[in-house]
N, C-alpha and C positions, 0 to 999 in steps of 0.2 A: 429401611427403604431406602432405595438406590440414588445415590447423586443423578441418575441421568435422568431424573423425571423431574428436573428442574426444582422441587420445593425447598429445598435449604442452600443453603451461602456453603461454600468452600474455603478450608482450611490455607491457610497461606501455604504452607508446606517448606517452607525454606528460612532459615535468619543465618545471616551469615556470622562468621565468629568478632568475638568484640573487638581483637584488634583491625579487623578489616570495616567498621565503620565509620571511622575520617574517612576511608579510603572511599564509599560509599558515598559519603555527605557530599565531596568535594567532587562527587562528578556531576551534584546538580545547577553546578556554575553554569550560566547561558553565556550562548556568545553568539549574537544577532549578527553580526558579519559574516561566520559561516555560515550560519541559515537563508540568511540574502543575500549568500555567493551560490547558495545551496540551489536556490527558488532561480537565480539569476541564467544557472546551468541548465536547467527545465525548461524558461523562453527560448533562450539559443536553442536547446535541441530542437523545442516546437517550430521555430521557424527554417529549422536546417531543414529539419521532416520533411514539410511541406514546400519549401521551395526550388530546395535539392533537388526533389525528381522531374517537374520542371523545367530549371537549366538545364540538368541530362538529358531529355527530352529534345531541347531548344538546340544543343550542341551533337549531338552524337546518334539522338534518333530514336524511332519507339520499341525498340527491343530492351535496349539499353535503358530507358525511361522507366518502362515498365516494370525491371528486375530494382529501379533508385526509388521505385515507387513499391514496391513490396518490401523492401527496406527502411522505407517510410511509414509504412503502419506500424512496427515496432518504434523506429522513433516516438513519434507520435503519443504510441500506447506508452513508453515508457516516460516520458514528459512528462503527460497527464496525472499519469498514477506517481510522479514523485512530485508533484504539485498537490494530489489529493493524501500523499504523507505530509505533508507539512503543513498542510490546515489540521492532520491530526495536532501535530507537533503543536500548534497554535490551539488548541482546544484544551492543552493542559500547561498553558504559557510557561513553553518554552523557547517560544524563539526570546521574549521580554521577560523574565521571573518578574521581577518589583513594580513596574510601570504595565500596568496589566491595557492599562485604554491604548500601549504602544502595541503590546503585542499582535489585542485584536487587532487595530491600524495595518501593520504590515500583512497579517497573513491573512486580512481581507481582501488587502491590496493590491501582494504579491499572490498569493495562492487562492482563496477563495473565488472570486471573481472569474479569471481565467479558465481553473476547474467545476467552476458553479453547484461547487457548493458551499451553504447554509454554513456560516463557522456557529452561530447558537445554536441553529439547527441539531448541527453535528457533533458542538460541544452535548448539549441537553443528554440525546441518544447514547455518548458515547461512553461519558461519565455513568449512566443506568448500568453498562456492558463494565466498566469495570468495579462498581458498588454493588453491584445483584449478582456478581457473575454468578452461570451455571444455573440461576434459578428463571418461574417464568417471566420475571418484569427480564432480561439480560436479551434484547435484539440479536444479538448474534450465536445466544443458544437455539432461539425459536427458529432462524434460519437456519441451523444445521442438524434440529430435527426435522423441520419441512420439507427441507430440501434434500434429505438425508445424507446430508455431507461425509460421512462416516463409509458410504457406500462408492464413495469415488474411485473408478475407475484406474489403479497406478500399473499395471502390469505391461502399460506402452504406451509410447505418446501420443499413437493417436488413439485408444482407448478415451487414455486422459482428455483428448481434446472431445470426443464424444460427449463422454462424462461430464462435461462444462457446460456444453450447447445444446444439450439436453434439459439443464437448469436453468438454462440464460434468461428466459421472458420470467419464470415465475421469479427468479432472484433480483432481474431489476424490478419487479413489480412492488417488492420489498424495500430496496435501497432507493428506488430515483423516487422524490417528490415530484406531485404533479404542480408543477410550479414554472413558471418563463425564468424564474432565478440558474434550475438546473440545466438550462439550455444557453442562456441571454449569449451570458460570460463564453464559451467554448464558440458559441456558433458567430457573434461578433471577431472575434481570434480569428476562425475559418476561415469567413467570407472575409475578412481581411487581407488575409495573405492569398489569397485564391485572387483576389484585385492585385495584388500584387505581380502575380505569375502573367495574368493576364494581359497589362497591360508591359511588363517587362521582355514577354516573349510569347505572344498570341495568344487564339483560344483553347489551341490545342495543350497550353501549357498549363490555361485555367480550369479545364476540364480535370486532371490527372490533379492537381491538389486539389480539387474540391471532391474526388473519389477519395482521395489518400485522408483528408481529411473526415471525409462523411463517414465511411468504413469503417478508421480506426476509430472514428468517438461513437460508431452504433454496437459494433461487433467485437472489434480486438479489446478497447481498453476496457468495457466488460467483462469479457471472458480474462483479464489480468486480473482482474478486480475478485469477479467471482475465488478465482481460482488460489490466488494471494490469502482470504478469507477461508476457503476451505483447508490452507496446511496450518493455520494458526493454534487451532484446538482440537483435542481430541477428549470429548470428556467421558464416554462411554465405560466405563470402570476404576474411574479414578475417584480422588476424595479429596487432592489439595490442588489449587489453582495451578501451584510447579508443576506438577505431575499431569495436568492438563494442557497445558501449554507447552507450544511446540516452538521453537526457532529455526527457523530457515538460513542454513549458513553457506549456500551454496555461491558459487557463478553466474548462476543465471537467478540463483533469488535477487541476488545485488542488483543484478543488471538490469534485469526488465520486474519482478513481482512484487519485491521488497527493497525500495531504492532510502534511501538516506536511514540507515540502520532500523528501518522496521522490521527486519530477519532475527533482531535480537528479541521475539518478542517474550519469550517467556524475563527476560531482564526488567522489561517495559514493564509486566504487569506487575514484577515484588517493587520496583521503583518509579511510576511514571514521570516523574520529575526530570529523571535523567534524559538531557535530551540529545539527540540523534547522532550530534559529533564525540561525543562522548561513550555511548555505548560498548562501538569495540573494543575499546580500551579498558574498560571496565570488565567485560568477560572478559577477555586475555588475561585480568588480574586475579580474578576470580579462580580461573584455570589454573593458574601458577601456584596463588596463595592458598589455596581450597581444595584442592585435587579430589580427598575423598568424601567431601559434600558436593560443593557445587561440581564437579568435573565429573565424579560418575550418577549423579542424580537428573543433570542437566537431559532435556529431553530435546532430540533438533533431528536436521534431515540435511544435508549435502548436496544432494540430489531431489529431482522436480517426481522423481518414478517412486520416491523411496514413500511405506505408507507408513501410520503409526504400527509402530512396536509394542508388544506384550511389556508392561513395565517388566524391569529385572526383580 
């Protein structure tokens, strides 16, 4: 039976040499200060993305203001995507390993509320993705099949955008819960910053801030999220978790689609307890110490337009 049918669990596919197991164990240490700083950077970027265009409009006029608004769309999507990735970190207790109530408090307060993600619901669904990877129960496997993500075109930027937006409505229906929690936090942040724009620089500035917020939340962030999920796995024709999981290590991945170490997806599936700030170092160490195993077998891309390649 083909593993693409979702009828059986994938084998792991990679085990590090015995002399590297201490290195992997050490990489599981959390550092709440670094994760707190990552969340703070996202909050600052969120504020700058909505207030920056309004300020530019007020001091430089409509054309620079609109151009700053376009940059603000990317900044808003990056900030929110970063907060979503930090909710993902919290679902694995990667903020604070041993004091789990503190892990959840920090995750909910600093990342879950502003991004609209409920930690409990996210954790229950995401741990099924890890525990029942590639089976009928795996929600990401189902979306991969239902949206035909394997056929997402990557021969040009326009084709990729067209493919993402053609799937976006149905994707949103499967990932966005029908609850106020999904919109309350992002709406509060957007409305508060819009009010600051209006009080500081007038009605036109408030309109621009609200336009960046609404377009970013409704159109840009979901597209970035879909592009990210579509680039993480290639189930067809694979028999192991390691072969079916792609790492996305290019500059655009790090800057926009897979922030906070999310691009090291193969490593994350092998060891979900390694926090985001240790994944790049672990990746480099494994490349250097096990080039014939990890280095040869890792499936990765460095460009957004690179698609799944045949296994060697």
